[in-house]
C-alpha positions as CSV (number, residue, x, y, z in Angstrom):
1,M,141.6,91.5,112.5
2,S,140.0,88.1,112.8
3,K,136.2,88.0,113.1
4,P,134.6,86.8,116.2
5,R,133.5,83.1,116.2
6,E,129.9,82.8,115.4
7,K,127.7,81.0,118.0
8,P,125.7,78.2,116.8
9,T,122.0,78.7,116.3
10,T,118.9,76.7,115.6
11,A,117.2,76.5,112.2
12,N,114.9,79.4,113.5
13,G,118.0,81.5,114.3
14,D,117.7,81.1,118.0
15,Q,121.1,80.9,119.9
16,I,122.0,77.4,121.2
17,H,123.2,77.4,124.8
18,K,125.7,74.5,125.3
19,H,125.2,72.1,128.1
20,N,128.6,70.7,128.9
21,V,128.6,68.2,131.6
22,A,131.1,67.6,134.4
23,T,130.7,64.1,135.4
24,T,132.5,60.6,135.7
25,L,133.0,57.9,133.3
26,N,133.7,54.2,134.2
27,Y,136.9,52.9,132.9
28,W,138.2,49.3,133.2
29,D,140.3,48.9,136.5
30,D,143.3,47.3,135.0
31,P,144.9,45.1,137.7
32,G,148.3,45.7,136.2
33,D,149.3,42.0,136.2
34,G,148.6,41.3,132.6
35,S,145.5,39.3,133.2
36,R,142.6,39.6,130.9
37,P,139.4,41.4,131.7
38,T,136.7,39.3,133.4
39,P,134.5,37.7,130.8
40,I,130.7,38.8,130.4
41,F,127.9,36.3,129.8
42,I,124.5,37.1,128.4
43,G,121.8,34.6,128.1
44,K,119.0,32.7,130.0
45,G,117.3,35.9,130.8
46,R,120.3,37.6,132.5
47,I,123.6,39.3,132.1
48,T,126.5,38.6,134.4
49,N,129.0,41.3,134.4
50,E,131.5,41.4,137.2
51,R,134.2,43.2,135.5
52,P,135.8,45.9,137.8
53,H,135.7,49.5,136.7
54,R,136.7,52.8,138.3
55,A,135.1,56.3,137.9
56,Q,137.2,59.0,136.2
57,N,136.5,62.6,136.0
58,F,135.7,64.2,132.6
59,V,133.9,67.0,131.0
60,V,131.6,65.8,128.3
61,T,131.2,68.5,125.5
62,D,127.9,69.2,124.0
63,I,128.0,69.3,120.2
64,S,124.7,70.9,119.8
65,G,124.7,73.3,116.7
66,D,127.9,71.8,115.5
67,E,126.9,68.4,114.6
68,N,128.2,68.7,111.0
69,K,131.7,68.9,112.3
70,Y,131.8,65.3,113.4
71,S,131.5,62.4,111.0
72,L,132.0,58.6,111.0
73,D,135.4,58.8,109.1
74,S,136.8,62.0,110.9
75,H,135.7,61.2,114.5
76,G,134.1,57.6,114.5
77,F,130.6,59.0,115.1
78,Q,128.1,61.0,113.5
79,Y,124.6,62.7,114.3
80,C,121.9,62.9,111.7
81,R,118.2,63.7,111.7
82,H,115.8,60.9,110.7
83,E,112.2,60.4,111.6
84,S,111.1,56.8,112.0
85,R,107.6,55.4,111.4
86,E,108.0,53.5,114.6
87,K,107.3,55.4,117.7
88,N,107.1,53.0,120.7
89,F,109.4,50.2,119.7
90,T,107.4,47.6,121.7
91,D,106.5,45.3,118.8
92,E,109.4,43.0,118.1
93,Q,108.1,42.0,114.6
94,A,107.6,45.6,113.6
95,I,111.1,46.5,114.7
96,Q,112.7,43.6,112.8
97,K,110.6,44.3,109.6
98,A,109.8,47.9,109.3
99,Y,112.5,49.6,111.5
100,Y,115.4,47.4,110.3
101,K,114.5,48.4,106.6
102,E,114.6,52.1,107.7
103,C,118.0,51.6,109.2
104,E,119.4,50.0,106.3
105,N,118.3,52.6,104.0
106,L,119.6,55.4,106.4
107,L,123.0,53.8,106.5
108,K,123.3,53.3,102.7
109,D,122.3,57.0,102.2
110,V,124.9,58.3,104.8
111,T,127.7,55.9,104.0
112,G,127.3,54.9,100.4
113,A,127.6,51.3,101.3
114,S,126.4,48.6,98.9
115,R,125.0,46.3,101.5
116,V,123.8,46.3,105.2
117,H,123.2,43.3,107.3
118,I,121.6,43.9,110.9
119,F,122.5,41.2,113.2
120,N,120.6,42.4,116.4
121,H,119.0,45.2,118.4
122,K,118.7,46.2,122.0
123,V,115.8,48.3,123.4
124,R,116.6,49.9,126.8
125,R,114.1,51.1,129.1
126,G,115.5,50.0,132.6
127,P,117.0,51.7,135.5
128,T,120.7,52.8,135.6
129,Q,121.8,49.9,138.0
130,W,119.9,47.2,136.0
131,H,123.0,44.9,136.0
132,H,122.4,44.2,139.7
133,L,118.9,43.1,139.4
134,G,119.8,39.5,139.1
135,L,117.6,36.9,137.3
136,N,115.6,38.4,134.4
137,N,117.7,41.6,134.5
138,L,117.7,41.6,130.7
139,A,113.9,42.3,130.7
140,N,114.8,45.6,132.5
141,R,117.8,46.4,130.3
142,G,118.9,49.9,131.0
143,P,122.0,52.1,130.0
144,V,125.5,50.7,129.8
145,T,127.6,53.0,132.1
146,R,131.0,51.6,131.3
147,T,133.3,52.8,128.6
148,H,133.7,50.3,125.8
149,V,133.5,49.5,122.1
150,D,131.3,46.7,121.1
151,Q,133.7,44.8,119.0
152,S,137.5,44.7,119.0
153,Y,139.3,44.4,115.6
154,A,139.5,40.6,116.1
155,G,135.9,40.6,117.4
156,A,134.5,42.5,114.4
157,E,135.8,39.5,112.2
158,L,134.5,37.0,114.5
159,R,131.1,38.6,114.2
160,L,131.4,38.7,110.3
161,R,132.3,35.0,110.2
162,Y,129.4,34.0,112.6
163,E,126.8,36.0,110.4
164,F,128.3,34.9,106.9
165,P,130.3,31.6,107.4
166,N,130.1,30.8,103.6
167,E,131.0,34.4,102.4
168,A,133.5,35.6,105.0
169,D,136.5,34.8,103.1
170,E,135.5,37.0,100.3
171,L,133.9,39.7,102.4
172,V,137.0,40.4,104.5
173,K,138.9,41.2,101.3
174,K,136.9,44.5,100.9
175,R,136.1,47.3,103.2
176,Y,133.5,46.4,106.0
177,Q,132.3,48.2,109.1
178,I,130.2,47.6,112.2
179,I,128.1,50.6,113.0
180,N,125.4,50.9,115.7
181,I,122.3,53.2,115.0
182,W,121.3,54.7,118.4
183,R,118.0,56.5,118.7
184,P,116.0,57.9,121.6
185,V,112.5,56.6,122.0
186,E,111.7,59.7,124.2
187,T,113.7,62.9,124.5
188,I,116.8,62.0,126.6
189,L,117.6,63.8,129.9
190,K,118.7,61.1,132.2
191,D,121.8,59.0,131.4
192,P,122.7,60.4,127.9
193,I,125.2,58.8,125.8
194,A,128.7,59.9,125.3
195,V,131.1,59.2,122.3
196,A,134.9,59.7,122.2
197,D,136.9,61.1,119.3
198,A,138.5,58.2,117.8
199,H,141.8,60.1,117.3
200,S,142.0,60.9,121.0
201,V,142.1,57.2,121.9
202,P,145.1,55.2,120.8
203,D,145.0,51.4,120.3
204,A,147.4,51.0,123.2
205,D,144.5,52.1,125.5
206,L,142.1,49.3,124.3
207,V,142.2,45.8,125.7
208,G,140.2,42.8,124.2
209,A,137.6,41.5,126.4
210,E,135.5,38.2,126.0
211,M,131.7,38.5,125.8
212,T,129.6,35.5,125.2
213,E,125.9,36.2,124.1
214,V,123.8,33.0,124.0
215,D,125.9,30.8,121.5
216,F,128.2,33.5,120.2
217,K,131.6,34.1,121.8
218,G,132.8,37.5,120.8
219,E,135.3,40.1,121.7
220,S,134.9,43.6,122.7
221,W,137.2,46.5,123.9
222,V,137.5,47.7,127.4
223,V,139.4,50.8,128.0
224,R,142.4,52.0,130.1
225,H,141.9,55.5,131.3
226,S,143.8,58.5,129.9
227,P,143.0,62.0,130.6
228,T,143.6,62.8,126.9
229,H,140.4,61.2,125.7
230,R,137.9,63.7,124.3
231,W,134.2,63.0,125.0
232,Y,131.2,64.4,123.3
233,Y,127.3,64.2,123.4
234,K,124.2,65.9,122.2
235,H,122.0,67.4,124.8
236,R,118.3,66.7,124.7
237,M,118.3,64.2,121.9
238,T,114.9,63.6,120.6
239,A,113.3,60.6,118.7
240,Q,114.3,62.4,115.4
241,D,118.0,62.6,116.5
242,V,120.0,59.6,115.4
243,L,123.6,58.7,116.5
244,L,125.8,56.6,114.4
245,I,128.5,54.9,116.3
246,K,131.4,53.3,114.4
247,C,132.5,50.1,116.3
248,F,134.8,48.9,113.6
249,D,136.2,49.8,110.2
250,S,138.6,47.7,108.2
251,D,139.9,50.8,106.6
252,T,143.0,51.9,108.5
253,S,143.2,55.4,107.0
254,V,140.0,56.8,108.8
255,A,138.6,56.7,112.3
256,R,138.2,53.2,113.0
257,R,136.1,53.0,116.3
258,S,134.5,55.2,118.9
259,L,134.3,54.5,122.6
260,H,130.9,55.2,124.1
261,S,129.1,55.1,127.4
262,A,126.1,56.4,129.2
263,F,126.9,59.0,131.8
264,E,125.3,60.8,134.5
265,D,124.1,64.4,134.1
266,P,123.7,65.7,137.6
267,A,121.1,68.2,136.5
268,H,118.7,65.2,135.4
269,R,119.7,62.6,137.9
270,D,116.1,62.2,139.2
271,K,114.5,61.9,135.9
272,E,112.6,58.9,134.6
273,S,114.8,56.1,133.1
274,R,116.1,56.7,129.7
275,Q,114.4,54.9,126.7
276,S,116.5,54.1,123.6
277,I,117.0,51.6,120.9
278,E,120.3,50.6,119.2
279,V,120.5,48.6,116.1
280,R,123.9,46.8,115.3
281,C,124.8,46.7,111.6
282,L,127.5,45.0,109.4
283,V,128.2,47.4,106.5
284,F,129.7,46.3,103.2
285,Y,131.3,48.2,100.3
286,D,132.1,47.1,96.9
287,E,135.8,48.0,97.2
């Protein structure tokens, strides 16, 4: 006779009550005529994003208590605990010096990588509909409520060659990744972030989409809807909860990328705007 499945508990032995969320996720609205997605432009104090999306119904599963079941190589994302010396993330110099170093060390510890190069970061404190604020909307940068991956397979190499024009030919011969380190500044209730199991999303559902940021023309993935996509999140992430999101992996034997998107939790719709920071990293290995 099989034993009943144990319910997840906290370190203190308290039972964890899952907070799964019935919500909508915004997918690229494919016109069906073979045309490419509308380009996005970021620069001069604003972002222009006129790409059409359509809301699709999903249940996002709370992984609280089961964090160790999900890893970068098995699912394309991983949760870990890490306390930063930075608390407010308002000082750009402190972010780029002290926090970048913390992120570099964290990724090396988690992945065993030999080298980590951070190429930018985004702090988000703005309202949900910040894209529509017009000029200077970047100063009010908020959550991205559209399913995406920051780099396509081609876009990952574009970023690598942009960052390392003199080393790229050698670097692409070994394993490399792009991983985002996503952290709450304050405990997350409104607009939490969801990630999708990489193995539930075939490459056929991904479409390359141009995105230009200042002087860099890259390519991300937008996503065709499928009800088979499996979405997850961690309820009430705190500033000590870090989510690692794999955007690219040159190793084809593991999970290579994870869709992600902010989403609305109806129970917390009226809370204050979410505060978070994400750091984008190129990750290199010796083999």
